[in-house]
N, C-alpha and C positions, 0 to 999 in steps of 0.2 A: 672525505669522512664527515659525518655529522658533528658539528661543533655546538657547544652550549656555553652560554655566559653564566657563570656560577659563583656562588658564595660572595655576596656583596661586601660583607665586612672584611673579607680577605683581599678585596680589590678585584679589578676586572681580569678574569682569567679565561682562556679558551682551551677547553679540554674536550676531546671527542668521547662519545659514550663507551667505546671499547676501553678506553683508559679508565673511565669511572668503574666499569665492570671489573677490570683487572685489580684496581685498588680495593674494591669491596670484597672480592674473593680472598685477597691476601689479608685484609683486615679481619675477615671471618676466621680464616684458618691459622693466621699468624705463623705460617710456615711457607717459605719461598718455593720449595720443590713441590709440596702438595698443591699449592695454589697454581703453579705453572702446569702441573699435570691436569688439573681440572680445566684450565683454560686452553689446554692443548698447545702450549708454547714452551720454549726452553726457559730455564731459570735465569740465565743472563738476559734474555729478552725481557722477562718480567722485571728484572732489576732496572733495566734501562727505562722502561715505561714508568716505574715508580719514581725514578730520578727526575724524569721529565715532568711528572705531575707535581712533585715537590718544587721543582724549579718554577713552574707556572704559578703555584700558590705563594711561593716566596718564603716558605718555612718548612721545617722538618715535620713530617706527618708520622714517621715510624722511627723507633729507636731500635737499631740493629746491633747485635753482638754476634759472635761466632756460634752461639747456641740459641739465642732467643730473638724474637721479634715482638715488640710491643708498640701500642699506639701512643703517641704523644698526646697531650691535651688538645692541641690543634687537630691532630689526626682523628681523635674521637669525634670531634665536632664535624670534621670533613666527612667522616664515614657516615654519620647520620644524614647529613645533607645529600651526599652522593647516592645513598639508598633512595631517598625521596625523589631525587631527580631521575634516577633510573626507572622508578615505578611510574612517574609522570610520563616519561618518554615511552614506556611500554604501553600505557593507556592511550597516549596520543597516537602512536602507530596503529594500535588496534582500531581506534576510532576512524582513522583515515582509510584503513583497509576495509572496514565495514561500509564506510561511505562510498568508496570506489566500487565495492561489490554490490551495493544496493541493500545490504542488510541493516543499514541505518540511514538516516536522512529523513526527507519529508515526501509525502505523496498525497495529492488532493484528487479525490474521485467525486465526480458529479453524476447524477442519475435522475431519471424521471420516475413516475409512480409505478409503471409497469415493470421495470427491471427489479425494483426493490420488492415487488409483490411476487416475483417469480424466482429467477436464478441467482441474483446478485448476493443475497445474504450468505449463501453457502460459500461463494467465492471470497467474500470479505473475511469470513470466519477462518477459512483455510489460510489466506494470506497473513492474517494477524498471528496465526499459530506458527507459520514459517518465519516471519520477520517481525518479532515482537518489538524490536528496537526502532522500527520506522514510525515516525509521527504521522499517523493516518488521519486525514480530514475528509469527512463525507458531507456532500452538499446536495440537497434536493433542489433541482432547478428545471425551468422550462427548457425546451430544446434550443430556442434562440439564445437564451442566456448561457446555456452550456457551450454553444458554438463561439459566442463572444469571449467567454472565459478561456476556452482552449486557445483561441487565436491570440489573446492577450498574454497567455502564459501563466495565468493565475490558477488554472486547473490543469492537471496532468492527463487525465483520461476521463471520458464521459460515456454514458450509456443511454441510448434512446432509440426509438423506432425511426425508420427512414434513413436515408443517406445524407451525409453532410453536404452543404451547398458550396463550401469554399474549397478550392483546390489545394490549399495548404494543409487540409485535414485528411488524414488517412483513416480508414475504418476496416473493421472485420466483423462479419456476422458471428455472433457468439451464442445466440439462443433463438429458437423458433419452436412454437407449439400451437396447437389448434385453438381457435377461439370458441368459447362456450357462451351460451345464453345464461345470464344470471338474473335471478328473481328473488323476491322476499321469501323467506322460509315458510311463511304462512299464506303464500299466494296459491291460486288454483293450479299453477304450473309446477310447483315445487317438487311434486312426486312423479313427474313425467319422466319416462325413460329417454325421450328426445322431443324436440320441437322443430317444426319446419321453418325455413326462412320466410315462407309466405305468411305463416301465422305471426311471426315476429314483426313483419312489415305493417301489421294492423294494430300493433300495441303502442302505448305511450313509452317513449324511450328517454333515458337519461344517459348522455354521452359526454366524453371529454371534448374539450375544444379542438376543432379541426387541426389547428397548428401544432397541437400536442399529440394527437392520435393519428398521425399521418398514415402509418402503415395499416392501422385498423380500418380507416375510411377507404383506403384504396381497394382492399379486398371486399369489405362488407357492403359498402354502398352500391358498388357496381351490380351486385346480384340482388340485394334487397330492393333497390329502387326500380328494378325491372318488374316488380309486382305492383308497387304503389309508392307514392312519395312518403318518406318516413315521417312519423309524427314525433318529433323531438320536443319534449316538454321542458327540458332543462339541460343546459350545458354546465359542466363543472370544471374546475381548474386541475384537479388531480384525481388519482384513483381512489384515494381514501374518501373524498367527497362523493364520488359516484357510488361507491359501496354504501355509504351512509344513507344516501337518498334512496337507493334500491331497497335497503333493509327496512326503510320506513314506508315502503309501498308507493312512493311517489312515481316510480316508473321502473322499467326493466332496462337491462343493458347487455352488452357483450364484453367478454373479458377472457384472457388466457386462464386456463385452469390453475397453472402454477403448482407449487408444492402444496400438497393437501394440508400440511401442517401450518401453512400461512393463510389458509382460507378464512374469511371473516365469518364470525357467528351471525346468524340471522339472514344468511344469503345462501341460496341453493344454486348449484352449477349444473346446467343441463346441456348435453350434446346437441348440436344443430344438425338436423337430418339433411343429408345431401349437400353439405357445405364443407369444403376442405380448406377454407381460408385459414392462414396462420398469421400470428404476430411474429415479426422478425426484429430482433433487437441487436443493435450494433455496438461494438466498442469503438470509440472515436478518439484520436489523439493527433496532435500536431506533428507533421512529418519530421521536423527538425528538433523536436523536443529531446534534450539530452539529460536524462535522469535515470541513474542505475536502478532506483527503486521502481520506476515505471517499467523498465526492461524486465525486471523480475515479475512484476504484476502481469505483463503481457505473456511472459513465458508460462506462468501458471494458467492463464486462460487457454493458451495453446495446448498445454498438457491435458487440461480437463476436456477440451474439445476432441483431442485425439483419443482420449481414454473412453 
């Protein structure tokens, strides 16, 4: 049975929480039979428990006659402290249950620009609604930094395009959608119903760095460069930078359409004629990572995929 060191000024005593509970019920009712009924034990059993508690404390806690039960001054103090300890015990047990189930604890999620521009915000929002007690940390990182953090154990799960390079990392495809041509809202292409990949190959382009846009390059370059070498006027570190440069008319780019509510002002999204390339985004985690909060997060991803 769980033991607890209690009541410093009464000395070192060892009483289990069931005995604290029995004393508190009796102290509240001040009636042995009624307290015994509430505790689902016999009155003699309750009496033996109270005798043991008083023996541990070393003083009388209850004044008993044939008709009445009252708290002694020491009993009144003990009752107050016992209630506090029971409440603390209950809160502690709840905390550990939540920690074990993943409904509390910590979860660190890393991501690149494309996940946060497409599917990830809705997943994060739903997870926070389901598990509000989890301390959730979000990190925007390059793919190589995400992999390093996952391997080091400083990140629980990451989201990026392309497959991880290390065998200790496991991954699951969680999102895929067609790539679109993006251009400034005031450009000559903004109102087009579609644009061909041959036309795109002749334009000035602003793209993410190859090590960050692995999946984009694999699909797009193979087909685009069959027409002509691409004219890339600027590389950028992240999606936000690409979007900003495109909106200023510095060049055009390609990007998944994403949630229409997340699309940037000043940028138009145009379907690419005859091109079925997609961006594929993976959830990545360390195979041996033991974190109940991570398990719940992965379960949510699976549920959303199956739905």
